[in-house]
C-alpha positions in Angstrom: 139.8 1.5 133.0 141.6 -0.5 130.4 145.3 -0.2 129.5 147.0 1.7 126.5 146.0 -0.1 123.4 149.0 -0.9 121.3 147.9 -0.2 117.4 151.8 -1.1 116.4 151.2 -4.5 118.3 148.1 -5.5 117.2 148.7 -5.1 113.6 152.1 -7.1 114.2 150.0 -10.1 115.6 147.6 -9.8 112.6 150.4 -9.7 110.4 151.7 -13.0 112.0 148.6 -14.5 112.1 148.5 -13.7 108.3 151.8 -15.9 107.7 150.5 -18.9 110.3 147.1 -19.2 108.2 149.4 -18.9 104.9 151.4 -22.1 106.2 148.5 -23.9 107.5 146.5 -23.6 104.3 149.5 -24.4 102.1 148.7 -24.4 98.3 145.1 -23.5 99.2 142.9 -20.4 98.8 144.4 -17.4 101.3 141.5 -14.9 100.4 140.0 -15.5 103.3 143.4 -15.4 105.3 144.4 -12.0 104.0 140.7 -10.7 104.4 141.1 -11.4 108.0 144.6 -10.3 108.6 143.4 -7.0 106.6 140.1 -6.4 109.0 142.0 -7.3 112.0 144.5 -4.3 110.9 141.8 -2.3 109.9 140.0 -2.7 113.4 143.5 -2.4 115.1 143.7 1.5 113.5 139.8 2.1 114.8 140.5 0.9 118.3 143.6 3.4 118.2 141.7 6.0 117.2 138.8 5.0 120.1 141.8 4.7 122.6 143.3 8.1 121.6 140.0 10.2 122.2 139.8 8.2 125.5 142.8 9.4 126.7 141.8 12.9 125.4 138.9 13.0 127.1 140.6 11.5 130.7 143.2 14.3 130.0 140.5 17.1 129.4 138.8 15.8 132.7 141.9 16.3 134.9 142.3 20.2 133.6 138.8 20.6 134.6 139.0 19.4 137.6 142.1 21.6 138.2 140.1 24.8 137.1 137.5 23.4 140.0 140.1 23.3 142.5 142.1 26.9 141.6 138.3 28.0 141.5 137.2 27.1 144.7 140.3 28.4 146.3 139.9 31.9 144.4 136.5 31.7 145.6 137.5 31.2 149.4 140.0 34.0 148.9 137.7 36.6 148.1 135.1 35.5 150.7 137.9 36.0 153.1 139.1 39.3 151.9 135.1 40.1 152.2 134.7 38.8 155.7 137.6 40.9 156.9 136.3 44.1 155.2 132.5 43.3 157.0 134.6 43.0 160.1 136.0 46.5 159.8 133.2 47.6 158.6 131.0 46.5 161.6 133.6 47.8 164.2 133.2 51.1 162.9 129.9 51.2 163.3 129.8 49.9 166.5 132.2 52.6 167.5 130.1 55.3 165.8 126.7 53.6 167.7 128.3 53.2 171.2 130.7 56.7 171.3 128.2 59.3 171.1 131.1 61.5 172.6 133.4 61.2 169.4 134.1 64.8 167.5 131.9 65.3 164.4 135.2 65.3 162.4 135.9 62.0 163.5 132.5 60.6 163.1 132.5 62.2 159.3 135.9 59.9 158.8 134.4 56.8 160.6 130.8 57.2 158.3 133.4 57.5 155.3 135.5 54.4 156.1 131.9 52.6 156.8 130.8 53.7 153.3 134.0 52.8 151.9 134.6 49.4 153.2 130.8 48.3 152.3 131.6 49.7 148.4 134.7 47.8 148.3 133.0 44.5 149.9 130.5 44.0 147.9 132.6 43.4 144.9 134.3 40.8 146.8 131.3 39.5 147.6 130.4 39.0 143.6 133.4 37.9 142.7 133.1 34.9 145.4 129.9 34.0 144.1 131.3 33.9 140.3 133.8 31.7 141.2 131.8 29.2 143.0 129.6 29.1 139.7 133.2 28.1 137.7 133.8 25.9 140.5 130.8 24.0 140.0 130.7 24.3 136.4 134.4 23.1 136.0 133.4 20.0 138.2 130.5 19.1 136.4 132.6 19.1 133.4 135.4 17.2 134.8 132.3 14.5 135.5 131.0 14.5 132.0 134.2 13.9 130.5 135.3 11.2 133.0 132.1 9.4 132.1 132.9 10.2 128.1 136.2 8.8 128.8 134.8 5.3 130.2 132.2 5.1 127.5 135.0 5.5 125.2 137.3 2.6 126.6 134.1 0.1 126.4 134.3 0.7 122.5 138.2 0.4 122.7 137.2 -2.9 124.6 134.8 -3.9 121.5 137.5 -3.3 119.1 139.8 -5.6 120.9 137.3 -8.3 121.0 136.7 -7.6 117.5 140.1 -8.1 116.1 140.7 -11.4 118.3 137.5 -12.9 117.1 138.5 -11.7 113.6 141.9 -13.3 113.8 140.4 -16.8 115.2 137.8 -16.6 112.1 141.0 -16.3 109.8 143.1 -18.9 111.5 140.0 -21.2 111.3 138.8 -20.4 107.8 135.6 -19.7 109.2 133.0 -17.2 108.4 130.7 -18.2 111.9 132.9 -16.1 114.1 133.0 -13.1 111.4 129.3 -12.2 112.4 130.1 -11.6 116.0 133.7 -9.7 115.1 131.1 -7.4 112.7 128.5 -6.8 116.0 131.9 -6.3 118.4 132.7 -3.7 115.8 129.6 -1.9 115.3 129.2 -1.8 119.0 132.8 -0.3 119.2 131.9 2.4 116.8 128.7 3.4 118.5 130.0 3.0 122.0 133.1 5.4 121.0 131.1 8.0 118.8 128.5 8.1 122.4 131.5 8.5 124.2 132.6 11.4 122.1 129.4 13.0 121.7 129.1 12.9 125.7 132.2 15.6 125.6 
């Protein structure tokens, strides 16, 4: 994972490079140097936006992972409640099956308890399964957001490369590196857009 991109610092560095280029080209045309500084500043803004989107995706991934953990704990609680009711029901069913000498009123009471436990246990099992589904969905969402974050970080890196190439081109008054800077910029834009779409 790349470190956070500092757009303010990148703009400052571009301005410093422009001043240096102006001093280097004393009396000559400064159009190339100014254009380079402007491009570097615009690329710094694009890199900052891409970095913001990447960080937002990482934060959303953490939230989704927390949701998955919470849903997993709730599913476990529902399964535990379901098991305890099932065990209670089986104990009463065993008592009914093995104690033929029970009074009819006791048998009716035990039968009512068995029916009640069966009725109460089913919604608990359904809730546990629903929480398991929510856990799986939250984990999948978290993985997708982490992948989107990693992709967008690649876009930020390409924007940073483009800034460096534009700056070098401005210092050297050369248009040769501008083509590579343009390609890196387009790549950064496409990769960031793809990462954003993955969310």
